[in-house]
C-alpha positions in Angstrom: -0.1 0.0 0.2 1.6 3.5 -1.1 1.2 6.4 0.8 0.2 9.6 -0.8 1.9 13.0 -0.2 -0.8 14.3 1.8 -0.9 11.3 4.4 3.1 11.9 4.7 2.7 15.4 5.4 0.0 14.6 8.0 2.5 12.2 9.3 4.9 14.6 9.6 2.5 17.2 11.1 1.6 14.7 13.7 5.2 13.8 14.7 6.1 17.4 14.9 3.1 17.9 17.6 4.2 14.8 19.4 8.0 16.0 19.4 6.9 19.2 20.8 3.8 19.1 22.4 4.4 21.1 25.1 5.4 24.0 23.1 2.6 23.7 21.1 -0.6 25.9 21.2 -3.8 24.1 22.1 -5.5 25.3 18.8 -2.3 23.9 16.4 -2.9 20.3 18.6 -6.7 20.6 17.6 -6.1 21.2 14.3 -4.0 18.2 13.7 -6.4 15.9 15.9 -9.2 17.1 13.4 -7.1 16.0 10.4 -6.6 12.8 11.6 -9.9 12.0 13.3 -11.4 10.7 10.0 -8.5 8.3 9.6 -8.8 6.2 12.5 -9.7 3.0 11.5 -12.6 2.5 13.9 -15.8 4.9 13.5 -16.7 4.6 17.1 -13.2 6.0 17.8 -13.9 8.7 15.2 -16.9 9.9 16.4 -16.0 9.8 20.2 -12.7 11.9 19.2 -14.6 14.5 17.5 -16.7 15.1 20.8 -14.0 15.5 22.4 -12.3 17.9 20.4 -15.6 19.7 20.2 -15.7 19.7 24.1 -12.4 21.2 23.9 -12.8 23.8 21.4 -15.3 25.1 24.0 -12.9 25.4 26.7 -12.1 29.2 27.1 -9.3 28.8 29.8 -6.1 28.2 28.4 -4.2 25.8 31.2 -7.5 23.8 31.1 -7.6 23.8 27.2 -4.0 22.3 27.4 -4.8 19.5 29.9 -7.7 18.6 27.7 -5.3 18.5 24.6 -2.7 16.2 26.4 -6.0 13.8 27.2 -6.0 13.3 23.4 -2.2 13.0 22.7 -2.9 9.2 22.8 -4.7 9.7 19.5 -1.7 11.0 17.9 0.3 8.1 19.0 -2.8 5.8 17.6 -2.5 7.3 14.1 1.3 7.0 14.0 1.0 3.4 15.0 -1.7 2.6 12.6 -4.5 1.8 15.0 
């Protein structure tokens, strides 16, 4: 199975977020999570992540928003691992 340029670029973007997570803004993290959400293998997981992203977008406190993003970090790992 070949990878498209878009898929490779998205993987690079996910790796960049994972490698510099603490210095990334919540909005940058949520943007990447939104991009990977439709590519997760399980529809239930896709829908769950979509709900978590929406909830996190609604948080106004910067510290709380970042904490919420940290809870979503495993999705980035799973995407890279192909789960």
